[in-house]
N, C-alpha and C positions, 0 to 999 in steps of 0.2 A: 616702482619695482618693475613696471612695464618696460620703462626706458633702459633700466639695466639689463633686462632679458634681452631686449632688442640689440643693445650694444654688444652683448656676448654673442648673439647670432651673427652680428656684423663681424667682429673680431675674429670669430672661428670660421667664417666663410660657410656656415651652416646652411644657408639657403642654396649656394651652388652645389654643396655636397649632398644636400637632400635630393636635388634634381637627378643626380647620378644614383642615388639610392633607389629612387622611384623607377628609373630605367633598369636598374639591375633586378628589382622586383618583377618588372613585366617581362623581362627576357629570361632570367634565371629563376625566378619564382620567389626569391628573397632578397630584399635589399638591406644592408646593414651599415649602421653608424656606430662608432665606439666613441663614448663620452668619458673623459678622464681627466684627471689633474695632470696638466703638463709640467715639464720639468721647471718652469719658472713659477708654479704655483697657480697658474691660471687655467681656465677651462680649456680643453682640447677637445676637437672632433675630428675623426678620421673616417673616411670610407673604407669599409672592409669587404673584400669579396667572399661570398659564401663558400668558395673553395678553399678558403683559409681557416674555416671554423669547422670543428669536429665535435660531435656528440656520440655518445654510446647509443647503438640502436635500441637496446632494451630500456635504458634510462630515459629515452626521449619518445618512447612508443605513444604515450598520451599527449605529446606536445609540451611538456612541462619538464624538461631536464634539470637535474640538480648538479650536473657537472658539465663543464665545456673546456675546449682546448682551441687556442688560436696559434697558428704557425705565421711567422712573420720574418721576412728577410730584413735585416737591420744593419745600418752602418756600424762597423765595429768601434770606431772613435766615439760616435754618439752614444752607443750602449756603454762603452767603458766610462765615459764622462758622466753619465746618469746612473751609474751603480755604485755599490758600496765600494770603498777603496780597497778592501781585502779581497774583492772578487775581480779586479782588473787583471790580474795575471791569468785567471782561469779564462777570461774572455779573450785575452791576448793569445791563449793556446788553442782556442776553438778554430777548426779548419775553416777556410773560406767556402762558402756555399753559393750555389748557382739555382736559378729558378727551375731549370730542367737539364736534361742529359744531352741536349742537341750540341753539336759541334760549335755553333755561335755563342752559346751561353758562356763559354770559357773567354770569350773576346771581350774583356771588361777592365776598366781601371778602377772599379768600384770594390772596395774592400768590405764585403757583407758576410754577416754570419747568419744562420737560422736560429732564431729565438722561438722558444715554445713557452707560451703562457697559459697557464691553466687556473680554473676556479672550481671550487666545491662550495656550494651554497650551505649556510648553516642550517641546523635542525629546525630552527624557528626564528621568529622576529625578536623574541625577548631574551636577552642574555641572562636575565635573572630568573628565568623560569626553570623548574626543576628538570633535569634531564637534557638541558640545553647542551648542544656541541657546535663549537664554532666551526665555520668554513674554513678553506685554505686558499690562498693565492700564491701562485708559484711561478717564477720565471727561471727557465733553464736553457743551456746549450748542450750540445753533445759532450762538452767537456765537464759540465757539472751544474749545479743549482746556484743561481745568482741570488735570487730573493725567495724566501719561503716565510710566509706570514699568515696570521689569522685574518679571515674575511668574515665580517659581522653583517654585511649588506645582504638582504634577501632577494637581490636581483643581480643579474650580470651587468657589467657596465657597457651595455650595448642596446641599441634601439633596433628592433627588427620590423621590417615592413614586408608582409607577405601578400603577393598579388591574389592568391587563392589558398585558403587554409587546406592543409593536407588532410586526408582521411585518417592516416596514422603517421607518427613521426613529426619531426619538427619543421623541415623546410618546406616552403610553399610551392605551389605549381605555378610555372610561368606561362 
């Protein structure tokens, strides 16, 4: 089992990404890695900037939010190839996005769209418990919803490293 885990760390470049995550935590207060099932069914690990993650201030007041949103610029073709076939026209109709409004941001050959991915955690860990309400996982663009499915996991698919825990709220202090 240890060899398998070490192999996954190696194939996902987790150690290199963890160094960047630590640097992000020191400088920005919070370092973030996203752990997910990749398009080929393997484990994927991505570094995520804290500026791309959003929590409701009231929901995250105690540091334990139940909802979160990630904004991500994505290659249009890659998003289309990994989305349901009936949603590809919606992605094709999504306007091109840029990281900022500076004059140079429009000078690109990349065809990227802004994807919004959101999670709402379920009401509890046991789906068979009375009153259980499943969470939601949604991916959308400005043109519409690409994926909307139930989310039964009690955690977000992220690893958060905080340099210093905040007094209130979610993000750490750098």
